[in-house]
C-alpha positions in Angstrom: 0.0 0.0 0.0 3.0 2.3 -0.3 1.4 4.0 -3.4 -1.3 5.4 -1.1 1.1 7.7 0.7 2.1 10.1 -2.2 -1.6 10.2 -3.2 -2.8 11.0 0.3 -0.1 13.7 0.8 -0.9 15.2 -2.6 -4.7 15.3 -2.1 -4.7 16.4 1.5 -2.0 19.0 0.9 -3.9 20.5 -2.0 -7.3 20.4 -0.4 -6.9 20.9 3.3 -10.2 22.8 3.8 -13.5 21.1 4.6 -16.0 21.2 1.7 -19.6 20.1 0.9 -21.2 18.4 -2.1 -24.9 18.3 -2.8 -26.0 15.0 -4.4 -28.9 14.1 -6.7 -31.2 13.7 -3.7 -30.6 17.2 -2.7 -28.6 15.9 0.3 -25.6 17.9 1.4 -22.6 15.7 2.2 -19.7 17.3 4.1 -16.1 16.3 3.9 -13.3 17.3 6.3 -10.8 16.0 3.7 -11.0 14.2 0.4 -12.1 10.6 0.8 -9.3 8.0 0.3 -11.4 4.9 0.7 -14.3 4.7 -1.7 -17.0 2.1 -2.4 -18.8 2.5 -5.7 -22.1 0.8 -6.4 -22.7 1.8 -10.0 -20.5 0.8 -12.9 -20.6 4.3 -14.5 -19.5 5.9 -11.2 -16.7 3.3 -10.9 -15.5 4.1 -14.4 -15.7 7.9 -13.7 -13.5 7.5 -10.5 -10.9 5.7 -12.6 -11.1 8.1 -15.5 -10.3 10.8 -13.0 -7.1 8.9 -12.2 -8.3 7.8 -8.8 -8.8 4.0 -9.1 -6.4 3.5 -6.2 -8.9 5.1 -3.8 -11.5 2.4 -4.6 -11.8 -0.4 -2.0 -15.0 -2.0 -3.1 -17.5 -2.1 -6.0 -20.8 -3.7 -7.0 -20.8 -7.0 -8.9 -21.4 -5.3 -12.3 -18.4 -3.0 -12.1 -15.9 -4.7 -14.4 -13.9 -1.8 -16.1 -11.1 -1.0 -16.1 -9.6 -4.4 -15.6 -8.0 -3.5 -12.2 -11.4 -3.1 -10.5 -12.1 -6.8 -10.9 -9.6 -7.4 -8.1 -11.5 -5.3 -5.6 -14.0 -6.6 -3.0 -17.4 -7.1 -4.5 -20.3 -6.0 -2.3 -23.3 -7.3 -4.2 -25.7 -5.5 -6.5 -26.0 -1.8 -6.7 -29.7 -1.6 -5.8 -29.6 -4.0 -2.9 -25.9 -4.4 -1.8 -24.4 -6.3 1.1 -24.5 -3.7 3.8 -22.2 -5.7 6.2 -19.6 -6.1 3.4 -19.6 -2.4 2.7 -19.3 -1.4 6.4 -16.4 -3.9 6.8 -14.4 -2.0 4.1 -14.6 1.2 6.3 -15.2 3.6 3.3 -14.9 7.3 3.6 -17.8 7.6 1.1 -20.1 5.3 -0.8 -21.1 6.4 -4.3 -24.4 4.9 -5.5 -27.4 5.4 -7.7 -30.4 7.4 -6.3 -32.5 4.3 -7.0 -30.5 2.2 -4.6 -32.4 1.0 -1.5 -29.3 1.1 0.7 -28.7 4.8 1.2 -30.8 5.2 4.4 -29.3 2.1 6.0 -25.7 3.0 5.3 -26.3 6.6 6.6 -27.9 5.2 9.8 -24.6 3.3 10.3 -22.6 6.5 10.0 -21.3 6.2 6.5 -21.3 9.1 4.0 -23.4 8.5 0.9 -23.4 10.4 -2.3 -26.2 9.4 -4.6 -25.9 10.2 -8.3 -27.8 8.8 -11.3 -27.2 10.1 -14.8 -29.9 9.5 -17.4 -29.2 12.2 -20.0 -26.1 13.9 -21.5 -26.6 16.9 -19.2 -26.8 14.5 -16.3 -23.6 12.7 -17.3 -21.7 16.1 -17.5 -23.1 17.1 -14.1 -22.3 13.8 -12.4 -18.7 13.7 -13.7 -18.3 17.2 -12.2 -19.9 16.0 -8.9 -17.6 13.0 -8.6 -14.7 15.4 -9.3 -15.9 17.6 -6.4 -16.3 14.6 -4.1 -12.7 13.4 -4.9 -11.4 17.0 -4.9 -9.9 16.5 -8.4 -9.7 19.7 -10.5 -11.0 20.0 -14.0 -13.2 16.9 -14.1 -15.0 18.7 -16.9 -12.2 17.7 -19.3 -13.8 14.2 -19.4 -17.0 15.6 -20.8 -15.2 17.8 -23.3 -13.6 14.7 -24.7 -16.9 12.8 -24.8 -18.7 15.7 -26.5 -16.0 16.1 -29.2 -15.8 12.4 -29.8 -19.6 12.0 -30.3 -19.5 15.0 -32.7 -16.7 13.3 -34.6 -18.7 10.0 -34.8 -21.6 11.9 -36.2 -19.5 13.6 -38.8 -18.1 10.3 -39.9 -21.5 9.1 -41.0 -22.9 9.6 -44.5 -25.9 11.8 -45.1 -27.8 8.6 -46.2 -28.2 7.4 -42.6 -30.0 10.6 -41.6 -33.4 9.9 -40.0 -32.8 6.1 -40.0 -35.5 4.9 -37.6 -33.9 3.0 -34.7 -35.2 0.8 -31.8 -32.7 0.3 -29.0 -33.7 -2.5 -26.6 -32.0 -2.4 -23.2 -33.9 -5.3 -21.7 -36.1 -8.0 -23.1 -39.2 -7.0 -21.0 -39.0 -5.1 -23.4 -37.5 -1.9 -22.0 -36.3 0.6 -24.6 -33.9 3.5 -24.6 -36.2 6.4 -25.4 -35.4 9.7 -27.1 -34.7 11.5 -23.8 -32.2 8.9 -22.5 -28.5 9.4 -22.9 -28.5 6.6 -25.5 -31.4 8.3 -27.3 -29.6 11.6 -27.2 -26.5 10.0 -28.7 -28.6 8.5 -31.5 -30.1 11.9 -32.2 -26.7 13.5 -32.4 -25.7 10.7 -34.9 -28.6 11.7 -37.1 -30.9 8.8 -36.3 -34.6 8.9 -35.4 -35.6 7.1 -32.2 -38.9 5.3 -32.6 -39.6 5.8 -28.8 -40.6 9.5 -28.2 -39.3 11.5 -25.3 -42.8 11.7 -23.9 -42.6 8.0 -22.8 -39.6 8.7 -20.6 -35.9 7.7 -20.8 -36.3 3.9 -20.4 -39.9 2.9 -20.8 -41.4 -0.6 -20.8 -43.1 -1.1 -24.1 -45.9 -3.3 -25.5 -44.1 -5.4 -28.1 -46.8 -4.4 -30.6 -45.6 -0.8 -30.3 -42.3 -1.8 -32.0 -44.1 -3.8 -34.7 -46.3 -0.8 -35.5 -43.3 1.6 -35.4 -41.5 -0.7 -37.9 -37.9 0.5 -37.3 -35.2 0.4 -39.9 -32.5 -0.7 -37.4 -32.7 -2.6 -34.2 -29.9 -2.5 -31.6 -29.9 -5.1 -28.9 -27.4 -6.8 -26.6 -26.7 -10.5 -27.2 -28.1 -11.3 -23.8 -31.5 -10.0 -24.9 -31.4 -11.0 -28.6 -32.4 -14.6 -28.1 -36.0 -15.1 -29.3 -36.4 -11.5 -30.4 -37.2 -12.3 -34.1 -39.7 -14.9 -33.0 -41.9 -12.5 -31.1 -45.4 -12.2 -32.5 -45.3 -10.0 -35.6 -41.6 -9.1 -35.3 -40.6 -11.2 -38.4 -42.4 -8.5 -40.5 -40.4 -5.6 -39.0 -38.3 -3.9 -41.7 -35.1 -4.2 -39.6 -35.6 -8.0 -39.2 -36.6 -8.5 -42.9 -33.5 -6.6 -44.1 -31.1 -8.1 -41.6 -30.4 -4.8 -39.9 -30.4 -6.1 -36.4 -27.2 -5.1 -34.7 -26.4 -7.5 -31.9 -24.0 -6.1 -29.4 -21.5 -8.3 -27.6 -21.5 -8.3 -23.8 -18.5 -6.0 -23.8 -20.0 -3.6 -26.4 -23.3 -3.5 -24.6 -21.6 -2.6 -21.3 -20.0 0.3 -23.1 -23.2 1.6 -24.7 -25.5 1.3 -21.8 -23.3 3.0 -19.2 -23.7 6.8 -18.9 -20.0 7.5 -18.2 -16.5 8.1 -19.6 -16.8 5.5 -22.3 -19.8 7.2 -24.0 -17.5 8.3 -26.8 -16.7 4.6 -27.6 -20.4 3.9 -27.3 -21.2 6.5 -29.9 -18.7 4.9 -32.3 -20.3 1.4 -31.7 -23.7 2.8 -32.5 -22.4 4.6 -35.6 -21.0 1.3 -36.8 -24.4 -0.3 -36.2 -26.1 2.5 -38.3 -23.6 1.8 -41.1 -23.9 -1.9 -41.1 -26.5 -3.2 -38.6 -25.8 -6.8 -39.6 -26.3 -9.8 -37.3 
């Protein structure tokens, strides 16, 4: 653990004053000094901590946090929504980063732990959450991460030919089916790429759909993770969907799907994956 000492001296020396961060619940969390032991219960937050160059401060993560490779060696504390409270407490974290939808925040706070709840659903949310994590960790210029994402999404859009403009896309995030709507970060990326999402913003970021909705909408391209692809084309009426008939069903590998569905630092890579799908879309 010798590598902790220079980090601790640098952080504590540069940020000696107490500070406060307001999370997405509107809760103000005070810090006497920057946290050096962090548990993250959301993969996008784990990736943000690491992208800020602070992976060494992580002591535990949820079971789905698997990037970068180094976090796989950390203690896993269960799922993000319903984690193992005892395992988290045993790690003695200075702060727990989690989604606002997690059921664990009240219990952890009652045990004296600091909790910062953040949950990005749109591009604006991602930008804000990256800044918030930077504030929690007392890392300057966290905004640089968003600037890179923003420029890279723009570059991906500019790489596509005009012929894909207004291609009608259905993006399935879960076989229920839950879709990525126009107002989600995935939907916003698709819009910036020039595509037309068949799921309007009015239905919310990630609505559960009646499968007949997709049949009626008749998308040109379907994007789906390989975990959820099984049986998709056999759903009633789906064999007649334009995307299925023309073979423009883009099946994302597990690794690709992880990139695309996480609202964090790898959104630029996610935009490139979706751009490839728009160009090819082949199974």
